[in-house]
PyMOL Python script that loads the backbone (N, CA, C, O; Angstrom):
from pymol import cmd

cmd.read_pdbstr("""\
ATOM      1  N   UNK A   1      18.237  -0.670 -17.584  1.00  0.00           N
ATOM      2  CA  UNK A   1      18.800  -0.236 -16.400  1.00  0.00           C
ATOM      3  C   UNK A   1      17.119   1.208 -16.700  1.00  0.00           C
ATOM      4  O   UNK A   1      16.754   1.966 -15.801  1.00  0.00           O
ATOM      5  N   UNK A   2      16.859   1.191 -17.265  1.00  0.00           N
ATOM      6  CA  UNK A   2      15.725   2.521 -17.168  1.00  0.00           C
ATOM      7  C   UNK A   2      14.496   1.355 -17.018  1.00  0.00           C
ATOM      8  O   UNK A   2      13.517   1.318 -16.273  1.00  0.00           O
ATOM      9  N   UNK A   3      15.005   0.395 -18.093  1.00  0.00           N
ATOM     10  CA  UNK A   3      13.029  -0.225 -17.885  1.00  0.00           C
ATOM     11  C   UNK A   3      13.119  -0.867 -16.694  1.00  0.00           C
ATOM     12  O   UNK A   3      12.087  -1.537 -16.669  1.00  0.00           O
ATOM     13  N   UNK A   4      13.773  -1.097 -15.594  1.00  0.00           N
ATOM     14  CA  UNK A   4      13.622  -1.716 -14.561  1.00  0.00           C
ATOM     15  C   UNK A   4      13.577  -0.441 -13.662  1.00  0.00           C
ATOM     16  O   UNK A   4      13.594  -0.879 -12.512  1.00  0.00           O
ATOM     17  N   UNK A   5      13.538   0.606 -13.631  1.00  0.00           N
ATOM     18  CA  UNK A   5      12.760   2.059 -12.817  1.00  0.00           C
ATOM     19  C   UNK A   5      11.183   1.838 -13.283  1.00  0.00           C
ATOM     20  O   UNK A   5      10.283   1.382 -12.579  1.00  0.00           O
ATOM     21  N   UNK A   6      11.089   2.289 -14.671  1.00  0.00           N
ATOM     22  CA  UNK A   6       9.457   1.807 -15.393  1.00  0.00           C
ATOM     23  C   UNK A   6       8.632   0.650 -14.460  1.00  0.00           C
ATOM     24  O   UNK A   6       7.430   0.642 -14.194  1.00  0.00           O
ATOM     25  N   UNK A   7       9.764  -0.404 -14.018  1.00  0.00           N
ATOM     26  CA  UNK A   7       9.019  -1.496 -13.405  1.00  0.00           C
ATOM     27  C   UNK A   7       8.637  -1.202 -12.368  1.00  0.00           C
ATOM     28  O   UNK A   7       7.429  -1.376 -12.209  1.00  0.00           O
ATOM     29  N   UNK A   8       9.158  -0.826 -11.584  1.00  0.00           N
ATOM     30  CA  UNK A   8       9.205   0.043  -9.568  1.00  0.00           C
ATOM     31  C   UNK A   8       8.404   0.872 -10.058  1.00  0.00           C
ATOM     32  O   UNK A   8       7.252   0.708  -9.658  1.00  0.00           O
ATOM     33  N   UNK A   9       8.567   1.803 -10.854  1.00  0.00           N
ATOM     34  CA  UNK A   9       7.359   2.832 -10.879  1.00  0.00           C
ATOM     35  C   UNK A   9       6.319   2.364 -10.932  1.00  0.00           C
ATOM     36  O   UNK A   9       5.520   2.928 -10.185  1.00  0.00           O
ATOM     37  N   UNK A  10       5.763   1.226 -11.718  1.00  0.00           N
ATOM     38  CA  UNK A  10       4.202   0.870 -12.152  1.00  0.00           C
ATOM     39  C   UNK A  10       3.656  -0.061 -10.892  1.00  0.00           C
ATOM     40  O   UNK A  10       2.565  -0.630 -10.921  1.00  0.00           O
ATOM     41  N   UNK A  11       4.836  -0.142  -9.484  1.00  0.00           N
ATOM     42  CA  UNK A  11       4.489  -1.294  -8.861  1.00  0.00           C
ATOM     43  C   UNK A  11       3.564  -0.475  -7.979  1.00  0.00           C
ATOM     44  O   UNK A  11       2.612  -1.094  -7.505  1.00  0.00           O
ATOM     45  N   UNK A  12       3.699   1.010  -7.634  1.00  0.00           N
ATOM     46  CA  UNK A  12       2.977   1.211  -6.820  1.00  0.00           C
ATOM     47  C   UNK A  12       1.699   1.853  -7.207  1.00  0.00           C
ATOM     48  O   UNK A  12       1.238   2.095  -6.092  1.00  0.00           O
ATOM     49  N   UNK A  13       0.750   2.325  -8.133  1.00  0.00           N
ATOM     50  CA  UNK A  13      -0.201   2.424  -8.757  1.00  0.00           C
ATOM     51  C   UNK A  13      -1.357   0.641  -9.146  1.00  0.00           C
ATOM     52  O   UNK A  13      -2.451   0.556  -9.704  1.00  0.00           O
ATOM     53  N   UNK A  14      -0.772  -0.085  -8.756  1.00  0.00           N
ATOM     54  CA  UNK A  14      -1.385  -1.300  -9.154  1.00  0.00           C
ATOM     55  C   UNK A  14      -1.635  -2.248  -7.850  1.00  0.00           C
ATOM     56  O   UNK A  14      -2.243  -3.318  -7.826  1.00  0.00           O
ATOM     57  N   UNK A  15      -0.862  -1.416  -6.542  1.00  0.00           N
ATOM     58  CA  UNK A  15      -0.924  -1.845  -5.529  1.00  0.00           C
ATOM     59  C   UNK A  15      -1.749  -1.324  -4.347  1.00  0.00           C
ATOM     60  O   UNK A  15      -2.275  -2.049  -3.503  1.00  0.00           O
ATOM     61  N   UNK A  16      -1.815   0.297  -4.386  1.00  0.00           N
ATOM     62  CA  UNK A  16      -2.274   1.007  -3.225  1.00  0.00           C
ATOM     63  C   UNK A  16      -3.514   0.769  -3.706  1.00  0.00           C
ATOM     64  O   UNK A  16      -4.003   0.157  -2.757  1.00  0.00           O
ATOM     65  N   UNK A  17      -4.368   0.834  -4.541  1.00  0.00           N
ATOM     66  CA  UNK A  17      -6.064   0.238  -5.634  1.00  0.00           C
ATOM     67  C   UNK A  17      -5.955  -0.990  -4.481  1.00  0.00           C
ATOM     68  O   UNK A  17      -6.015  -0.829  -3.262  1.00  0.00           O
ATOM     69  N   UNK A  18      -5.834  -1.862  -4.978  1.00  0.00           N
ATOM     70  CA  UNK A  18      -5.409  -2.965  -4.108  1.00  0.00           C
ATOM     71  C   UNK A  18      -5.658  -3.025  -2.388  1.00  0.00           C
ATOM     72  O   UNK A  18      -6.623  -3.442  -1.747  1.00  0.00           O
ATOM     73  N   UNK A  19      -4.381  -2.434  -1.950  1.00  0.00           N
ATOM     74  CA  UNK A  19      -4.763  -2.585  -0.169  1.00  0.00           C
ATOM     75  C   UNK A  19      -5.295  -1.936   0.253  1.00  0.00           C
ATOM     76  O   UNK A  19      -5.541  -2.186   1.433  1.00  0.00           O
ATOM     77  N   UNK A  20      -6.144  -0.056  -0.573  1.00  0.00           N
ATOM     78  CA  UNK A  20      -7.135   0.349   0.020  1.00  0.00           C
ATOM     79  C   UNK A  20      -8.594  -0.495   0.356  1.00  0.00           C
ATOM     80  O   UNK A  20      -9.194  -0.620   1.423  1.00  0.00           O
ATOM     81  N   UNK A  21      -9.039  -1.245  -1.612  1.00  0.00           N
ATOM     82  CA  UNK A  21      -9.813  -2.373  -1.301  1.00  0.00           C
ATOM     83  C   UNK A  21     -10.100  -3.105  -0.551  1.00  0.00           C
ATOM     84  O   UNK A  21     -11.257  -3.331  -0.197  1.00  0.00           O
ATOM     85  N   UNK A  22      -8.551  -3.936   0.087  1.00  0.00           N
ATOM     86  CA  UNK A  22      -8.925  -4.559   1.102  1.00  0.00           C
ATOM     87  C   UNK A  22      -9.147  -4.344   2.596  1.00  0.00           C
ATOM     88  O   UNK A  22      -9.857  -4.990   3.367  1.00  0.00           O
ATOM     89  N   UNK A  23      -7.960  -2.719   2.942  1.00  0.00           N
ATOM     90  CA  UNK A  23      -9.066  -2.072   3.789  1.00  0.00           C
ATOM     91  C   UNK A  23      -9.925  -1.983   4.107  1.00  0.00           C
ATOM     92  O   UNK A  23     -10.458  -1.922   5.215  1.00  0.00           O
ATOM     93  N   UNK A  24     -10.207  -1.961   3.170  1.00  0.00           N
ATOM     94  CA  UNK A  24     -11.820  -1.057   3.403  1.00  0.00           C
ATOM     95  C   UNK A  24     -12.787  -1.575   3.396  1.00  0.00           C
ATOM     96  O   UNK A  24     -13.844  -1.067   3.769  1.00  0.00           O
ATOM     97  N   UNK A  25     -12.582  -3.211   2.778  1.00  0.00           N
ATOM     98  CA  UNK A  25     -13.504  -4.679   3.332  1.00  0.00           C
ATOM     99  C   UNK A  25     -13.022  -4.609   4.454  1.00  0.00           C
ATOM    100  O   UNK A  25     -13.913  -4.104   5.137  1.00  0.00           O
ATOM    101  N   UNK A  26     -11.925  -4.853   5.253  1.00  0.00           N
ATOM    102  CA  UNK A  26     -11.426  -5.321   6.619  1.00  0.00           C
ATOM    103  C   UNK A  26     -12.516  -4.119   7.709  1.00  0.00           C
ATOM    104  O   UNK A  26     -13.140  -4.474   8.710  1.00  0.00           O
ATOM    105  N   UNK A  27     -12.479  -2.996   7.253  1.00  0.00           N
ATOM    106  CA  UNK A  27     -12.836  -2.384   7.835  1.00  0.00           C
ATOM    107  C   UNK A  27     -14.520  -2.142   8.292  1.00  0.00           C
ATOM    108  O   UNK A  27     -15.028  -1.680   9.314  1.00  0.00           O
ATOM    109  N   UNK A  28     -15.058  -2.652   7.108  1.00  0.00           N
ATOM    110  CA  UNK A  28     -16.785  -2.619   6.681  1.00  0.00           C
ATOM    111  C   UNK A  28     -16.614  -3.755   8.279  1.00  0.00           C
ATOM    112  O   UNK A  28     -16.984  -3.369   9.388  1.00  0.00           O
ATOM    113  N   UNK A  29     -16.103  -4.882   8.064  1.00  0.00           N
ATOM    114  CA  UNK A  29     -16.434  -6.250   8.282  1.00  0.00           C
ATOM    115  C   UNK A  29     -16.038  -6.151   9.928  1.00  0.00           C
ATOM    116  O   UNK A  29     -16.738  -6.701  10.778  1.00  0.00           O
ATOM    117  N   UNK A  30     -14.726  -5.313  10.289  1.00  0.00           N
ATOM    118  CA  UNK A  30     -14.559  -5.573  11.852  1.00  0.00           C
ATOM    119  C   UNK A  30     -14.194  -3.856  11.892  1.00  0.00           C
ATOM    120  O   UNK A  30     -13.019  -3.540  11.703  1.00  0.00           O
ATOM    121  N   UNK A  31     -15.146  -2.850  12.123  1.00  0.00           N
ATOM    122  CA  UNK A  31     -14.241  -1.912  12.370  1.00  0.00           C
ATOM    123  C   UNK A  31     -13.567  -1.426  13.323  1.00  0.00           C
ATOM    124  O   UNK A  31     -13.196  -0.260  13.461  1.00  0.00           O
ATOM    125  N   UNK A  32     -13.341  -2.620  14.228  1.00  0.00           N
ATOM    126  CA  UNK A  32     -13.012  -1.990  15.423  1.00  0.00           C
ATOM    127  C   UNK A  32     -11.059  -1.745  15.637  1.00  0.00           C
ATOM    128  O   UNK A  32     -10.429  -1.235  16.564  1.00  0.00           O
ATOM    129  N   UNK A  33     -10.403  -2.628  13.789  1.00  0.00           N
ATOM    130  CA  UNK A  33      -9.439  -2.324  13.716  1.00  0.00           C
ATOM    131  C   UNK A  33      -9.128  -1.267  12.970  1.00  0.00           C
ATOM    132  O   UNK A  33      -8.180  -1.246  12.184  1.00  0.00           O
ATOM    133  N   UNK A  34      -9.754  -0.522  13.135  1.00  0.00           N
ATOM    134  CA  UNK A  34      -9.333   0.627  11.861  1.00  0.00           C
ATOM    135  C   UNK A  34      -8.075   1.548  12.391  1.00  0.00           C
ATOM    136  O   UNK A  34      -7.516   2.246  11.545  1.00  0.00           O
ATOM    137  N   UNK A  35      -7.593   1.585  13.774  1.00  0.00           N
ATOM    138  CA  UNK A  35      -6.819   2.467  13.756  1.00  0.00           C
ATOM    139  C   UNK A  35      -5.392   1.256  13.250  1.00  0.00           C
ATOM    140  O   UNK A  35      -4.375   1.686  12.705  1.00  0.00           O
ATOM    141  N   UNK A  36      -5.623  -0.403  13.598  1.00  0.00           N
ATOM    142  CA  UNK A  36      -4.062  -1.149  12.824  1.00  0.00           C
ATOM    143  C   UNK A  36      -4.486  -1.472  11.612  1.00  0.00           C
ATOM    144  O   UNK A  36      -4.040  -2.498  11.098  1.00  0.00           O
ATOM    145  N   UNK A  37      -5.492  -0.609  10.868  1.00  0.00           N
ATOM    146  CA  UNK A  37      -5.381  -0.898   9.669  1.00  0.00           C
ATOM    147  C   UNK A  37      -4.452  -0.274   8.722  1.00  0.00           C
ATOM    148  O   UNK A  37      -3.588  -0.672   7.940  1.00  0.00           O
ATOM    149  N   UNK A  38      -5.132   1.267   9.212  1.00  0.00           N
ATOM    150  CA  UNK A  38      -4.059   2.807   9.089  1.00  0.00           C
ATOM    151  C   UNK A  38      -2.635   2.431   9.265  1.00  0.00           C
ATOM    152  O   UNK A  38      -1.916   2.348   8.270  1.00  0.00           O
ATOM    153  N   UNK A  39      -2.136   2.180  10.545  1.00  0.00           N
ATOM    154  CA  UNK A  39      -0.895   1.982  10.404  1.00  0.00           C
ATOM    155  C   UNK A  39       0.081   1.111  10.044  1.00  0.00           C
ATOM    156  O   UNK A  39       1.308   1.119  10.141  1.00  0.00           O
ATOM    157  N   UNK A  40      -1.047   0.053   9.432  1.00  0.00           N
ATOM    158  CA  UNK A  40      -0.096  -1.065   9.243  1.00  0.00           C
ATOM    159  C   UNK A  40       0.001  -0.101   7.201  1.00  0.00           C
ATOM    160  O   UNK A  40       1.004  -0.369   6.540  1.00  0.00           O
ATOM    161  N   UNK A  41      -0.682   0.509   6.797  1.00  0.00           N
ATOM    162  CA  UNK A  41      -0.810   1.088   5.705  1.00  0.00           C
ATOM    163  C   UNK A  41      -0.080   1.578   5.508  1.00  0.00           C
ATOM    164  O   UNK A  41       0.635   1.317   4.540  1.00  0.00           O
ATOM    165  N   UNK A  42       0.273   3.188   6.845  1.00  0.00           N
ATOM    166  CA  UNK A  42       1.691   3.729   6.590  1.00  0.00           C
ATOM    167  C   UNK A  42       2.644   3.887   6.479  1.00  0.00           C
ATOM    168  O   UNK A  42       3.482   4.612   5.943  1.00  0.00           O
ATOM    169  N   UNK A  43       2.343   2.233   7.716  1.00  0.00           N
ATOM    170  CA  UNK A  43       3.979   1.441   7.434  1.00  0.00           C
ATOM    171  C   UNK A  43       4.604   0.938   6.134  1.00  0.00           C
ATOM    172  O   UNK A  43       5.823   0.886   5.970  1.00  0.00           O
ATOM    173  N   UNK A  44       3.707   0.572   5.222  1.00  0.00           N
ATOM    174  CA  UNK A  44       3.704  -0.459   4.522  1.00  0.00           C
ATOM    175  C   UNK A  44       3.959   0.447   3.219  1.00  0.00           C
ATOM    176  O   UNK A  44       4.249  -0.016   2.116  1.00  0.00           O
ATOM    177  N   UNK A  45       3.796   1.884   3.535  1.00  0.00           N
ATOM    178  CA  UNK A  45       3.730   3.241   2.404  1.00  0.00           C
ATOM    179  C   UNK A  45       5.388   3.908   3.169  1.00  0.00           C
ATOM    180  O   UNK A  45       6.096   4.603   2.441  1.00  0.00           O
ATOM    181  N   UNK A  46       5.660   3.730   4.033  1.00  0.00           N
ATOM    182  CA  UNK A  46       6.832   4.157   4.499  1.00  0.00           C
ATOM    183  C   UNK A  46       7.958   3.572   4.422  1.00  0.00           C
ATOM    184  O   UNK A  46       9.118   3.931   4.621  1.00  0.00           O
ATOM    185  N   UNK A  47       7.337   2.369   4.020  1.00  0.00           N
ATOM    186  CA  UNK A  47       9.126   1.695   3.640  1.00  0.00           C
ATOM    187  C   UNK A  47       8.983   1.398   2.229  1.00  0.00           C
ATOM    188  O   UNK A  47      10.091   1.282   1.706  1.00  0.00           O
ATOM    189  N   UNK A  48       8.117   1.250   1.507  1.00  0.00           N
ATOM    190  CA  UNK A  48       7.958   1.601  -0.360  1.00  0.00           C
ATOM    191  C   UNK A  48       8.357   2.669  -0.551  1.00  0.00           C
ATOM    192  O   UNK A  48       8.863   2.862  -1.657  1.00  0.00           O
ATOM    193  N   UNK A  49       8.309   3.760   0.382  1.00  0.00           N
ATOM    194  CA  UNK A  49       8.857   4.795  -0.021  1.00  0.00           C
ATOM    195  C   UNK A  49      10.490   5.447  -0.027  1.00  0.00           C
ATOM    196  O   UNK A  49      11.126   6.150  -0.813  1.00  0.00           O
ATOM    197  N   UNK A  50      10.833   4.658   1.588  1.00  0.00           N
ATOM    198  CA  UNK A  50      12.608   4.064   1.915  1.00  0.00           C
ATOM    199  C   UNK A  50      13.284   3.763   0.831  1.00  0.00           C
ATOM    200  O   UNK A  50      14.178   4.224   0.121  1.00  0.00           O
ATOM    201  N   UNK A  51      12.485   2.712   0.925  1.00  0.00           N
ATOM    202  CA  UNK A  51      13.173   1.556  -0.601  1.00  0.00           C
ATOM    203  C   UNK A  51      13.210   2.128  -1.398  1.00  0.00           C
ATOM    204  O   UNK A  51      13.874   1.559  -2.265  1.00  0.00           O
ATOM    205  N   UNK A  52      12.636   3.632  -1.904  1.00  0.00           N
ATOM    206  CA  UNK A  52      12.079   4.070  -3.227  1.00  0.00           C
ATOM    207  C   UNK A  52      11.715   3.035  -4.013  1.00  0.00           C
ATOM    208  O   UNK A  52      12.350   2.374  -4.835  1.00  0.00           O
ATOM    209  N   UNK A  53      10.658   2.997  -3.659  1.00  0.00           N
ATOM    210  CA  UNK A  53       9.627   1.621  -4.689  1.00  0.00           C
ATOM    211  C   UNK A  53       8.873   2.610  -5.317  1.00  0.00           C
ATOM    212  O   UNK A  53       8.631   2.857  -6.498  1.00  0.00           O
ATOM    213  N   UNK A  54       8.509   3.199  -4.089  1.00  0.00           N
ATOM    214  CA  UNK A  54       7.462   4.048  -5.296  1.00  0.00           C
ATOM    215  C   UNK A  54       7.339   5.047  -6.163  1.00  0.00           C
ATOM    216  O   UNK A  54       6.294   5.188  -6.798  1.00  0.00           O
TER     217      UNK A  54
END
""", "prot")
cmd.dss("prot")
cmd.show_as("cartoon", "prot")
cmd.util.cbc("prot")
cmd.orient("prot")
């Protein structure tokens, strides 16, 4: 059971930089969608926190 907790903790360090990179590229290409990208990122991080994926 401890191994499953460890795998769940490793998801966030790998996922966060990828999301940030994609969001950064999208903001450079489409600066008008900045607020939507930030909102989606915050919602995803919030859901992951509630479900204790982080």
